[in-house]
N, C-alpha and C positions, 0 to 999 in steps of 0.2 A: 140328742141320743136316751133311748129308753134303757132303763135298769131295771131288773125283775128281781126281787129277792122274794126267795122261796123260805118258809118257814116251816119245819117239819117237828113235830112232837108227838111221842109214842106214850102213849099210857099202858101202863102194865106195874105187876107185883112181882114180878120173877126175875132173878138173878140171871137167869139163862140169857133173858132178852137183853138185859145191858151189857154182857159179855160179847153176844153176838153184835151188838150197835158198835161198842168199840171196835172188835176185829174188821168190822166188814165196812166201816163209814170211811170215806174217801178223806184225803187230805185238803180238800178243797175249801176249807174254812166256811162252809154253810152252818148256820145255826142248825143244830140236831138235840133235842132233849127228852130225855125218859122221864116222866112224871108218874109217881106213887103216892098212896097215901101219906107218906112220910115227907114228902118235897118234889124237889125235881134234879136233876142230873144233867149238867152240860158234858155232852160226849165228847165235844172237842177238847175240852180243858181237861180231861179224865186222860185221852189219848195222848195230848202235849205232856203230860204230867209222866206217862211212862217210856221207860229207856227200850232202846231197840229192840233188847234182849228180852225184855218183859213183854212187849207186845208179840215176841214169836212164840214164848211159850204160854202165853192168856189162853188160848183154846185148849192145849194140854192140860194145864193143871185144873181148869174148870172141869173138864171131862173126867180127868183121873179121879178127881175128889167127889163126883158122883152126879154132878151137873145139878145140884140141889140146894138151895140156901142153908140148909140144918144138917147138911151131911159132912162129915168127917171120917179123916183115918186115924184108927186108933187114939183119939182123943186130940188130934190137930187139926186143925179148921184149914179152909183154904188160904188164908193169908200164910199161914205158916209155912206151905210148901211153896207158895209164891215168893216168898222172901229168900228161900232157898236157893 
């Protein structure tokens, strides 16, 4: 039996890429990592840590807060909106 393992690694410095990878990645348990200058993120682990409700609101919260790593609404950051 031939088993082929694919390894994907994306290099970026933008939160937009991270959000899109978490939202659009499949549940197939293939390794997928985002690498930045600050380290790397295991997309599958992030996705598994989110509830179904959080997964559903992920893109909305990201777009509503400006799709930028430094954006905020009236002094409240992305995590505040996402937690609510």
